[in-house]
mmCIF entry with sequence, helices, sheets and N, C-alpha, C, O atoms, coordinates in Angstrom:
data_MODEL
# 
_entry.id   MODEL 
# 
_entity.id                         1 
_entity.type                       polymer 
_entity.pdbx_number_of_molecules   1 
# 
_entity_poly.entity_id                      1 
_entity_poly.type                           'polypeptide(L)' 
_entity_poly.nstd_linkage                   no 
_entity_poly.nstd_monomer                   no 
_entity_poly.pdbx_seq_one_letter_code       
;(UNK)(UNK)(UNK)(UNK)(UNK)(UNK)(UNK)(UNK)(UNK)(UNK)(UNK)(UNK)(UNK)(UNK)(UNK)(UNK)
(UNK)(UNK)(UNK)(UNK)(UNK)(UNK)(UNK)(UNK)(UNK)(UNK)(UNK)(UNK)(UNK)(UNK)(UNK)(UNK)
(UNK)(UNK)(UNK)(UNK)(UNK)(UNK)(UNK)(UNK)(UNK)(UNK)(UNK)(UNK)(UNK)(UNK)
;
_entity_poly.pdbx_seq_one_letter_code_can   XXXXXXXXXXXXXXXXXXXXXXXXXXXXXXXXXXXXXXXXXXXXXX 
_entity_poly.pdbx_strand_id                 A 
# 
loop_
_entity_poly_seq.entity_id 
_entity_poly_seq.num 
_entity_poly_seq.mon_id 
_entity_poly_seq.hetero 
1 1  UNK n 
1 2  UNK n 
1 3  UNK n 
1 4  UNK n 
1 5  UNK n 
1 6  UNK n 
1 7  UNK n 
1 8  UNK n 
1 9  UNK n 
1 10 UNK n 
1 11 UNK n 
1 12 UNK n 
1 13 UNK n 
1 14 UNK n 
1 15 UNK n 
1 16 UNK n 
1 17 UNK n 
1 18 UNK n 
1 19 UNK n 
1 20 UNK n 
1 21 UNK n 
1 22 UNK n 
1 23 UNK n 
1 24 UNK n 
1 25 UNK n 
1 26 UNK n 
1 27 UNK n 
1 28 UNK n 
1 29 UNK n 
1 30 UNK n 
1 31 UNK n 
1 32 UNK n 
1 33 UNK n 
1 34 UNK n 
1 35 UNK n 
1 36 UNK n 
1 37 UNK n 
1 38 UNK n 
1 39 UNK n 
1 40 UNK n 
1 41 UNK n 
1 42 UNK n 
1 43 UNK n 
1 44 UNK n 
1 45 UNK n 
1 46 UNK n 
# 
_struct_asym.id          A 
_struct_asym.entity_id   1 
# 
_struct_sheet.id               AA1 
_struct_sheet.type             ? 
_struct_sheet.number_strands   3 
_struct_sheet.details          ? 
# 
loop_
_struct_sheet_order.sheet_id 
_struct_sheet_order.range_id_1 
_struct_sheet_order.range_id_2 
_struct_sheet_order.offset 
_struct_sheet_order.sense 
AA1 1 2 ? anti-parallel 
AA1 2 3 ? anti-parallel 
# 
loop_
_struct_sheet_range.sheet_id 
_struct_sheet_range.id 
_struct_sheet_range.beg_label_comp_id 
_struct_sheet_range.beg_label_asym_id 
_struct_sheet_range.beg_label_seq_id 
_struct_sheet_range.pdbx_beg_PDB_ins_code 
_struct_sheet_range.end_label_comp_id 
_struct_sheet_range.end_label_asym_id 
_struct_sheet_range.end_label_seq_id 
_struct_sheet_range.pdbx_end_PDB_ins_code 
_struct_sheet_range.beg_auth_comp_id 
_struct_sheet_range.beg_auth_asym_id 
_struct_sheet_range.beg_auth_seq_id 
_struct_sheet_range.end_auth_comp_id 
_struct_sheet_range.end_auth_asym_id 
_struct_sheet_range.end_auth_seq_id 
AA1 1 UNK A 7  ? UNK A 15 ? UNK A 7  UNK A 15 
AA1 2 UNK A 19 ? UNK A 26 ? UNK A 19 UNK A 26 
AA1 3 UNK A 30 ? UNK A 36 ? UNK A 30 UNK A 36 
# 
loop_
_atom_site.group_PDB 
_atom_site.id 
_atom_site.type_symbol 
_atom_site.label_atom_id 
_atom_site.label_alt_id 
_atom_site.label_comp_id 
_atom_site.label_asym_id 
_atom_site.label_entity_id 
_atom_site.label_seq_id 
_atom_site.pdbx_PDB_ins_code 
_atom_site.Cartn_x 
_atom_site.Cartn_y 
_atom_site.Cartn_z 
_atom_site.occupancy 
_atom_site.B_iso_or_equiv 
_atom_site.pdbx_formal_charge 
_atom_site.auth_seq_id 
_atom_site.auth_comp_id 
_atom_site.auth_asym_id 
_atom_site.auth_atom_id 
_atom_site.pdbx_PDB_model_num 
ATOM 1   N N  . UNK A 1 1  ? 12.005 3.269  -2.361 1.00 0.00 ? 1  UNK A N  1 
ATOM 2   C CA . UNK A 1 1  ? 12.156 2.053  -1.613 1.00 0.00 ? 1  UNK A CA 1 
ATOM 3   C C  . UNK A 1 1  ? 12.353 2.431  -0.155 1.00 0.00 ? 1  UNK A C  1 
ATOM 4   O O  . UNK A 1 1  ? 13.058 3.396  0.138  1.00 0.00 ? 1  UNK A O  1 
ATOM 5   N N  . UNK A 1 2  ? 11.741 1.683  0.773  1.00 0.00 ? 2  UNK A N  1 
ATOM 6   C CA . UNK A 1 2  ? 11.881 1.999  2.169  1.00 0.00 ? 2  UNK A CA 1 
ATOM 7   C C  . UNK A 1 2  ? 12.719 0.911  2.820  1.00 0.00 ? 2  UNK A C  1 
ATOM 8   O O  . UNK A 1 2  ? 12.504 -0.279 2.588  1.00 0.00 ? 2  UNK A O  1 
ATOM 9   N N  . UNK A 1 3  ? 13.694 1.341  3.654  1.00 0.00 ? 3  UNK A N  1 
ATOM 10  C CA . UNK A 1 3  ? 14.499 0.421  4.354  1.00 0.00 ? 3  UNK A CA 1 
ATOM 11  C C  . UNK A 1 3  ? 14.418 0.716  5.859  1.00 0.00 ? 3  UNK A C  1 
ATOM 12  O O  . UNK A 1 3  ? 14.197 1.868  6.231  1.00 0.00 ? 3  UNK A O  1 
ATOM 13  N N  . UNK A 1 4  ? 14.594 -0.303 6.757  1.00 0.00 ? 4  UNK A N  1 
ATOM 14  C CA . UNK A 1 4  ? 14.523 -0.074 8.093  1.00 0.00 ? 4  UNK A CA 1 
ATOM 15  C C  . UNK A 1 4  ? 15.910 -0.400 8.646  1.00 0.00 ? 4  UNK A C  1 
ATOM 16  O O  . UNK A 1 4  ? 16.369 -1.520 8.419  1.00 0.00 ? 4  UNK A O  1 
ATOM 17  N N  . UNK A 1 5  ? 16.604 0.471  9.342  1.00 0.00 ? 5  UNK A N  1 
ATOM 18  C CA . UNK A 1 5  ? 17.890 0.229  9.882  1.00 0.00 ? 5  UNK A CA 1 
ATOM 19  C C  . UNK A 1 5  ? 18.084 1.087  11.139 1.00 0.00 ? 5  UNK A C  1 
ATOM 20  O O  . UNK A 1 5  ? 17.345 2.045  11.365 1.00 0.00 ? 5  UNK A O  1 
ATOM 21  N N  . UNK A 1 6  ? 19.065 0.739  11.935 1.00 0.00 ? 6  UNK A N  1 
ATOM 22  C CA . UNK A 1 6  ? 19.374 1.491  13.165 1.00 0.00 ? 6  UNK A CA 1 
ATOM 23  C C  . UNK A 1 6  ? 20.388 2.571  12.789 1.00 0.00 ? 6  UNK A C  1 
ATOM 24  O O  . UNK A 1 6  ? 21.146 2.462  11.825 1.00 0.00 ? 6  UNK A O  1 
ATOM 25  N N  . UNK A 1 7  ? 20.350 3.619  13.612 1.00 0.00 ? 7  UNK A N  1 
ATOM 26  C CA . UNK A 1 7  ? 21.341 4.730  13.368 1.00 0.00 ? 7  UNK A CA 1 
ATOM 27  C C  . UNK A 1 7  ? 21.474 5.608  14.550 1.00 0.00 ? 7  UNK A C  1 
ATOM 28  O O  . UNK A 1 7  ? 20.662 5.580  15.475 1.00 0.00 ? 7  UNK A O  1 
ATOM 29  N N  . UNK A 1 8  ? 22.543 6.417  14.512 1.00 0.00 ? 8  UNK A N  1 
ATOM 30  C CA . UNK A 1 8  ? 22.826 7.370  15.674 1.00 0.00 ? 8  UNK A CA 1 
ATOM 31  C C  . UNK A 1 8  ? 22.847 8.781  15.036 1.00 0.00 ? 8  UNK A C  1 
ATOM 32  O O  . UNK A 1 8  ? 23.499 9.053  14.027 1.00 0.00 ? 8  UNK A O  1 
ATOM 33  N N  . UNK A 1 9  ? 22.059 9.665  15.732 1.00 0.00 ? 9  UNK A N  1 
ATOM 34  C CA . UNK A 1 9  ? 21.978 11.000 15.268 1.00 0.00 ? 9  UNK A CA 1 
ATOM 35  C C  . UNK A 1 9  ? 23.230 11.758 15.655 1.00 0.00 ? 9  UNK A C  1 
ATOM 36  O O  . UNK A 1 9  ? 23.599 11.848 16.826 1.00 0.00 ? 9  UNK A O  1 
ATOM 37  N N  . UNK A 1 10 ? 23.879 12.308 14.619 1.00 0.00 ? 10 UNK A N  1 
ATOM 38  C CA . UNK A 1 10 ? 25.127 13.011 14.881 1.00 0.00 ? 10 UNK A CA 1 
ATOM 39  C C  . UNK A 1 10 ? 24.997 14.523 15.047 1.00 0.00 ? 10 UNK A C  1 
ATOM 40  O O  . UNK A 1 10 ? 25.753 15.148 15.791 1.00 0.00 ? 10 UNK A O  1 
ATOM 41  N N  . UNK A 1 11 ? 23.976 15.125 14.304 1.00 0.00 ? 11 UNK A N  1 
ATOM 42  C CA . UNK A 1 11 ? 23.775 16.530 14.334 1.00 0.00 ? 11 UNK A CA 1 
ATOM 43  C C  . UNK A 1 11 ? 22.378 16.886 13.911 1.00 0.00 ? 11 UNK A C  1 
ATOM 44  O O  . UNK A 1 11 ? 21.805 16.198 13.067 1.00 0.00 ? 11 UNK A O  1 
ATOM 45  N N  . UNK A 1 12 ? 21.837 17.878 14.434 1.00 0.00 ? 12 UNK A N  1 
ATOM 46  C CA . UNK A 1 12 ? 20.567 18.418 14.024 1.00 0.00 ? 12 UNK A CA 1 
ATOM 47  C C  . UNK A 1 12 ? 20.733 19.928 13.822 1.00 0.00 ? 12 UNK A C  1 
ATOM 48  O O  . UNK A 1 12 ? 21.414 20.584 14.610 1.00 0.00 ? 12 UNK A O  1 
ATOM 49  N N  . UNK A 1 13 ? 20.093 20.507 12.728 1.00 0.00 ? 13 UNK A N  1 
ATOM 50  C CA . UNK A 1 13 ? 20.251 21.921 12.445 1.00 0.00 ? 13 UNK A CA 1 
ATOM 51  C C  . UNK A 1 13 ? 18.737 22.340 12.131 1.00 0.00 ? 13 UNK A C  1 
ATOM 52  O O  . UNK A 1 13 ? 17.988 21.678 11.413 1.00 0.00 ? 13 UNK A O  1 
ATOM 53  N N  . UNK A 1 14 ? 18.415 23.467 12.735 1.00 0.00 ? 14 UNK A N  1 
ATOM 54  C CA . UNK A 1 14 ? 17.021 24.042 12.576 1.00 0.00 ? 14 UNK A CA 1 
ATOM 55  C C  . UNK A 1 14 ? 16.916 24.501 11.059 1.00 0.00 ? 14 UNK A C  1 
ATOM 56  O O  . UNK A 1 14 ? 17.832 25.096 10.492 1.00 0.00 ? 14 UNK A O  1 
ATOM 57  N N  . UNK A 1 15 ? 15.807 24.193 10.506 1.00 0.00 ? 15 UNK A N  1 
ATOM 58  C CA . UNK A 1 15 ? 15.559 24.617 9.046  1.00 0.00 ? 15 UNK A CA 1 
ATOM 59  C C  . UNK A 1 15 ? 14.125 25.034 8.895  1.00 0.00 ? 15 UNK A C  1 
ATOM 60  O O  . UNK A 1 15 ? 13.194 24.243 9.041  1.00 0.00 ? 15 UNK A O  1 
ATOM 61  N N  . UNK A 1 16 ? 13.981 26.297 8.598  1.00 0.00 ? 16 UNK A N  1 
ATOM 62  C CA . UNK A 1 16 ? 12.662 26.847 8.517  1.00 0.00 ? 16 UNK A CA 1 
ATOM 63  C C  . UNK A 1 16 ? 12.019 27.023 9.874  1.00 0.00 ? 16 UNK A C  1 
ATOM 64  O O  . UNK A 1 16 ? 12.742 27.148 10.862 1.00 0.00 ? 16 UNK A O  1 
ATOM 65  N N  . UNK A 1 17 ? 10.681 27.039 9.980  1.00 0.00 ? 17 UNK A N  1 
ATOM 66  C CA . UNK A 1 17 ? 10.032 27.253 11.268 1.00 0.00 ? 17 UNK A CA 1 
ATOM 67  C C  . UNK A 1 17 ? 9.834  25.935 11.961 1.00 0.00 ? 17 UNK A C  1 
ATOM 68  O O  . UNK A 1 17 ? 9.953  25.884 13.185 1.00 0.00 ? 17 UNK A O  1 
ATOM 69  N N  . UNK A 1 18 ? 9.522  24.806 11.220 1.00 0.00 ? 18 UNK A N  1 
ATOM 70  C CA . UNK A 1 18 ? 9.127  23.575 11.916 1.00 0.00 ? 18 UNK A CA 1 
ATOM 71  C C  . UNK A 1 18 ? 9.928  22.444 11.478 1.00 0.00 ? 18 UNK A C  1 
ATOM 72  O O  . UNK A 1 18 ? 9.590  21.320 11.850 1.00 0.00 ? 18 UNK A O  1 
ATOM 73  N N  . UNK A 1 19 ? 10.975 22.600 10.714 1.00 0.00 ? 19 UNK A N  1 
ATOM 74  C CA . UNK A 1 19 ? 11.748 21.415 10.190 1.00 0.00 ? 19 UNK A CA 1 
ATOM 75  C C  . UNK A 1 19 ? 13.153 21.474 10.759 1.00 0.00 ? 19 UNK A C  1 
ATOM 76  O O  . UNK A 1 19 ? 13.618 22.485 11.283 1.00 0.00 ? 19 UNK A O  1 
ATOM 77  N N  . UNK A 1 20 ? 13.796 20.328 10.621 1.00 0.00 ? 20 UNK A N  1 
ATOM 78  C CA . UNK A 1 20 ? 15.203 20.166 10.945 1.00 0.00 ? 20 UNK A CA 1 
ATOM 79  C C  . UNK A 1 20 ? 15.934 19.356 9.905  1.00 0.00 ? 20 UNK A C  1 
ATOM 80  O O  . UNK A 1 20 ? 15.357 18.495 9.241  1.00 0.00 ? 20 UNK A O  1 
ATOM 81  N N  . UNK A 1 21 ? 17.202 19.642 9.774  1.00 0.00 ? 21 UNK A N  1 
ATOM 82  C CA . UNK A 1 21 ? 18.061 18.797 8.895  1.00 0.00 ? 21 UNK A CA 1 
ATOM 83  C C  . UNK A 1 21 ? 18.851 17.886 9.939  1.00 0.00 ? 21 UNK A C  1 
ATOM 84  O O  . UNK A 1 21 ? 19.533 18.394 10.829 1.00 0.00 ? 21 UNK A O  1 
ATOM 85  N N  . UNK A 1 22 ? 18.720 16.554 9.781  1.00 0.00 ? 22 UNK A N  1 
ATOM 86  C CA . UNK A 1 22 ? 19.389 15.603 10.653 1.00 0.00 ? 22 UNK A CA 1 
ATOM 87  C C  . UNK A 1 22 ? 20.438 14.816 9.909  1.00 0.00 ? 22 UNK A C  1 
ATOM 88  O O  . UNK A 1 22 ? 20.213 14.280 8.824  1.00 0.00 ? 22 UNK A O  1 
ATOM 89  N N  . UNK A 1 23 ? 21.571 14.770 10.528 1.00 0.00 ? 23 UNK A N  1 
ATOM 90  C CA . UNK A 1 23 ? 22.726 13.892 10.026 1.00 0.00 ? 23 UNK A CA 1 
ATOM 91  C C  . UNK A 1 23 ? 22.755 12.672 10.842 1.00 0.00 ? 23 UNK A C  1 
ATOM 92  O O  . UNK A 1 23 ? 22.923 12.798 12.055 1.00 0.00 ? 23 UNK A O  1 
ATOM 93  N N  . UNK A 1 24 ? 22.606 11.473 10.309 1.00 0.00 ? 24 UNK A N  1 
ATOM 94  C CA . UNK A 1 24 ? 22.508 10.253 10.940 1.00 0.00 ? 24 UNK A CA 1 
ATOM 95  C C  . UNK A 1 24 ? 23.635 9.258  10.387 1.00 0.00 ? 24 UNK A C  1 
ATOM 96  O O  . UNK A 1 24 ? 23.906 9.211  9.187  1.00 0.00 ? 24 UNK A O  1 
ATOM 97  N N  . UNK A 1 25 ? 24.235 8.511  11.298 1.00 0.00 ? 25 UNK A N  1 
ATOM 98  C CA . UNK A 1 25 ? 25.186 7.422  10.839 1.00 0.00 ? 25 UNK A CA 1 
ATOM 99  C C  . UNK A 1 25 ? 24.341 6.132  11.035 1.00 0.00 ? 25 UNK A C  1 
ATOM 100 O O  . UNK A 1 25 ? 24.010 5.704  12.140 1.00 0.00 ? 25 UNK A O  1 
ATOM 101 N N  . UNK A 1 26 ? 24.032 5.564  9.858  1.00 0.00 ? 26 UNK A N  1 
ATOM 102 C CA . UNK A 1 26 ? 23.203 4.308  9.794  1.00 0.00 ? 26 UNK A CA 1 
ATOM 103 C C  . UNK A 1 26 ? 24.072 3.100  9.610  1.00 0.00 ? 26 UNK A C  1 
ATOM 104 O O  . UNK A 1 26 ? 25.220 3.230  9.185  1.00 0.00 ? 26 UNK A O  1 
ATOM 105 N N  . UNK A 1 27 ? 23.566 1.926  9.915  1.00 0.00 ? 27 UNK A N  1 
ATOM 106 C CA . UNK A 1 27 ? 24.296 0.695  9.813  1.00 0.00 ? 27 UNK A CA 1 
ATOM 107 C C  . UNK A 1 27 ? 24.415 0.339  8.305  1.00 0.00 ? 27 UNK A C  1 
ATOM 108 O O  . UNK A 1 27 ? 25.505 -0.042 7.876  1.00 0.00 ? 27 UNK A O  1 
ATOM 109 N N  . UNK A 1 28 ? 23.357 0.444  7.496  1.00 0.00 ? 28 UNK A N  1 
ATOM 110 C CA . UNK A 1 28 ? 23.378 0.059  6.159  1.00 0.00 ? 28 UNK A CA 1 
ATOM 111 C C  . UNK A 1 28 ? 23.907 1.084  5.221  1.00 0.00 ? 28 UNK A C  1 
ATOM 112 O O  . UNK A 1 28 ? 24.441 0.673  4.191  1.00 0.00 ? 28 UNK A O  1 
ATOM 113 N N  . UNK A 1 29 ? 23.831 2.369  5.439  1.00 0.00 ? 29 UNK A N  1 
ATOM 114 C CA . UNK A 1 29 ? 24.144 3.347  4.464  1.00 0.00 ? 29 UNK A CA 1 
ATOM 115 C C  . UNK A 1 29 ? 25.161 4.431  4.901  1.00 0.00 ? 29 UNK A C  1 
ATOM 116 O O  . UNK A 1 29 ? 25.400 5.405  4.186  1.00 0.00 ? 29 UNK A O  1 
ATOM 117 N N  . UNK A 1 30 ? 25.737 4.231  6.072  1.00 0.00 ? 30 UNK A N  1 
ATOM 118 C CA . UNK A 1 30 ? 26.816 5.164  6.548  1.00 0.00 ? 30 UNK A CA 1 
ATOM 119 C C  . UNK A 1 30 ? 26.185 6.528  6.945  1.00 0.00 ? 30 UNK A C  1 
ATOM 120 O O  . UNK A 1 30 ? 25.067 6.571  7.459  1.00 0.00 ? 30 UNK A O  1 
ATOM 121 N N  . UNK A 1 31 ? 26.868 7.558  6.715  1.00 0.00 ? 31 UNK A N  1 
ATOM 122 C CA . UNK A 1 31 ? 26.428 8.929  7.125  1.00 0.00 ? 31 UNK A CA 1 
ATOM 123 C C  . UNK A 1 31 ? 25.436 9.496  6.059  1.00 0.00 ? 31 UNK A C  1 
ATOM 124 O O  . UNK A 1 31 ? 25.789 9.597  4.884  1.00 0.00 ? 31 UNK A O  1 
ATOM 125 N N  . UNK A 1 32 ? 24.270 9.840  6.456  1.00 0.00 ? 32 UNK A N  1 
ATOM 126 C CA . UNK A 1 32 ? 23.191 10.321 5.591  1.00 0.00 ? 32 UNK A CA 1 
ATOM 127 C C  . UNK A 1 32 ? 22.567 11.551 6.278  1.00 0.00 ? 32 UNK A C  1 
ATOM 128 O O  . UNK A 1 32 ? 22.509 11.629 7.505  1.00 0.00 ? 32 UNK A O  1 
ATOM 129 N N  . UNK A 1 33 ? 22.105 12.502 5.463  1.00 0.00 ? 33 UNK A N  1 
ATOM 130 C CA . UNK A 1 33 ? 21.418 13.645 5.907  1.00 0.00 ? 33 UNK A CA 1 
ATOM 131 C C  . UNK A 1 33 ? 19.951 13.598 5.433  1.00 0.00 ? 33 UNK A C  1 
ATOM 132 O O  . UNK A 1 33 ? 19.674 13.182 4.308  1.00 0.00 ? 33 UNK A O  1 
ATOM 133 N N  . UNK A 1 34 ? 19.035 14.019 6.284  1.00 0.00 ? 34 UNK A N  1 
ATOM 134 C CA . UNK A 1 34 ? 17.617 14.000 6.013  1.00 0.00 ? 34 UNK A CA 1 
ATOM 135 C C  . UNK A 1 34 ? 16.956 15.282 6.451  1.00 0.00 ? 34 UNK A C  1 
ATOM 136 O O  . UNK A 1 34 ? 17.335 15.875 7.461  1.00 0.00 ? 34 UNK A O  1 
ATOM 137 N N  . UNK A 1 35 ? 15.966 15.711 5.692  1.00 0.00 ? 35 UNK A N  1 
ATOM 138 C CA . UNK A 1 35 ? 15.105 16.854 6.156  1.00 0.00 ? 35 UNK A CA 1 
ATOM 139 C C  . UNK A 1 35 ? 13.865 16.202 6.812  1.00 0.00 ? 35 UNK A C  1 
ATOM 140 O O  . UNK A 1 35 ? 13.185 15.383 6.192  1.00 0.00 ? 35 UNK A O  1 
ATOM 141 N N  . UNK A 1 36 ? 13.587 16.579 8.066  1.00 0.00 ? 36 UNK A N  1 
ATOM 142 C CA . UNK A 1 36 ? 12.471 16.066 8.788  1.00 0.00 ? 36 UNK A CA 1 
ATOM 143 C C  . UNK A 1 36 ? 11.448 17.256 8.967  1.00 0.00 ? 36 UNK A C  1 
ATOM 144 O O  . UNK A 1 36 ? 11.733 18.204 9.699  1.00 0.00 ? 36 UNK A O  1 
ATOM 145 N N  . UNK A 1 37 ? 10.309 17.190 8.317  1.00 0.00 ? 37 UNK A N  1 
ATOM 146 C CA . UNK A 1 37 ? 9.332  18.299 8.364  1.00 0.00 ? 37 UNK A CA 1 
ATOM 147 C C  . UNK A 1 37 ? 8.376  18.123 9.529  1.00 0.00 ? 37 UNK A C  1 
ATOM 148 O O  . UNK A 1 37 ? 7.913  17.031 9.857  1.00 0.00 ? 37 UNK A O  1 
ATOM 149 N N  . UNK A 1 38 ? 8.105  19.310 10.150 1.00 0.00 ? 38 UNK A N  1 
ATOM 150 C CA . UNK A 1 38 ? 7.058  19.335 11.137 1.00 0.00 ? 38 UNK A CA 1 
ATOM 151 C C  . UNK A 1 38 ? 7.360  18.804 12.508 1.00 0.00 ? 38 UNK A C  1 
ATOM 152 O O  . UNK A 1 38 ? 6.421  18.507 13.246 1.00 0.00 ? 38 UNK A O  1 
ATOM 153 N N  . UNK A 1 39 ? 8.654  18.657 12.919 1.00 0.00 ? 39 UNK A N  1 
ATOM 154 C CA . UNK A 1 39 ? 8.990  18.162 14.180 1.00 0.00 ? 39 UNK A CA 1 
ATOM 155 C C  . UNK A 1 39 ? 9.147  19.211 15.272 1.00 0.00 ? 39 UNK A C  1 
ATOM 156 O O  . UNK A 1 39 ? 9.093  18.905 16.463 1.00 0.00 ? 39 UNK A O  1 
ATOM 157 N N  . UNK A 1 40 ? 9.346  20.471 14.835 1.00 0.00 ? 40 UNK A N  1 
ATOM 158 C CA . UNK A 1 40 ? 9.354  21.573 15.798 1.00 0.00 ? 40 UNK A CA 1 
ATOM 159 C C  . UNK A 1 40 ? 8.040  22.232 15.849 1.00 0.00 ? 40 UNK A C  1 
ATOM 160 O O  . UNK A 1 40 ? 7.375  22.381 14.825 1.00 0.00 ? 40 UNK A O  1 
ATOM 161 N N  . UNK A 1 41 ? 7.624  22.648 17.059 1.00 0.00 ? 41 UNK A N  1 
ATOM 162 C CA . UNK A 1 41 ? 6.325  23.181 17.257 1.00 0.00 ? 41 UNK A CA 1 
ATOM 163 C C  . UNK A 1 41 ? 6.357  24.675 16.829 1.00 0.00 ? 41 UNK A C  1 
ATOM 164 O O  . UNK A 1 41 ? 7.220  25.440 17.262 1.00 0.00 ? 41 UNK A O  1 
ATOM 165 N N  . UNK A 1 42 ? 5.382  25.064 15.962 1.00 0.00 ? 42 UNK A N  1 
ATOM 166 C CA . UNK A 1 42 ? 5.195  26.376 15.418 1.00 0.00 ? 42 UNK A CA 1 
ATOM 167 C C  . UNK A 1 42 ? 4.119  27.040 16.291 1.00 0.00 ? 42 UNK A C  1 
ATOM 168 O O  . UNK A 1 42 ? 2.977  26.581 16.275 1.00 0.00 ? 42 UNK A O  1 
ATOM 169 N N  . UNK A 1 43 ? 4.437  28.110 17.059 1.00 0.00 ? 43 UNK A N  1 
ATOM 170 C CA . UNK A 1 43 ? 3.403  28.769 17.793 1.00 0.00 ? 43 UNK A CA 1 
ATOM 171 C C  . UNK A 1 43 ? 2.954  29.935 17.064 1.00 0.00 ? 43 UNK A C  1 
ATOM 172 O O  . UNK A 1 43 ? 3.776  30.613 16.447 1.00 0.00 ? 43 UNK A O  1 
ATOM 173 N N  . UNK A 1 44 ? 1.624  30.253 17.079 1.00 0.00 ? 44 UNK A N  1 
ATOM 174 C CA . UNK A 1 44 ? 1.094  31.387 16.311 1.00 0.00 ? 44 UNK A CA 1 
ATOM 175 C C  . UNK A 1 44 ? 1.607  32.709 16.896 1.00 0.00 ? 44 UNK A C  1 
ATOM 176 O O  . UNK A 1 44 ? 1.605  32.907 18.111 1.00 0.00 ? 44 UNK A O  1 
ATOM 177 N N  . UNK A 1 45 ? 2.038  33.596 16.021 1.00 0.00 ? 45 UNK A N  1 
ATOM 178 C CA . UNK A 1 45 ? 2.538  34.834 16.487 1.00 0.00 ? 45 UNK A CA 1 
ATOM 179 C C  . UNK A 1 45 ? 1.375  35.860 16.571 1.00 0.00 ? 45 UNK A C  1 
ATOM 180 O O  . UNK A 1 45 ? 0.660  36.088 15.596 1.00 0.00 ? 45 UNK A O  1 
ATOM 181 N N  . UNK A 1 46 ? 1.216  36.453 17.738 1.00 0.00 ? 46 UNK A N  1 
ATOM 182 C CA . UNK A 1 46 ? 0.066  37.380 18.049 1.00 0.00 ? 46 UNK A CA 1 
ATOM 183 C C  . UNK A 1 46 ? 0.504  38.836 17.975 1.00 0.00 ? 46 UNK A C  1 
ATOM 184 O O  . UNK A 1 46 ? -0.305 39.736 18.201 1.00 0.00 ? 46 UNK A O  1 
# 
């Protein structure tokens, strides 16, 4: 189920090469952690 709510980002932690773990304080659900994939740019290593 998808919900739309406002939130404040409390912390971000790098995870893997292109992902981050985000801790957010939301209006409906309190403090939640999410893995967001592909938000960091991965540059090819030469």
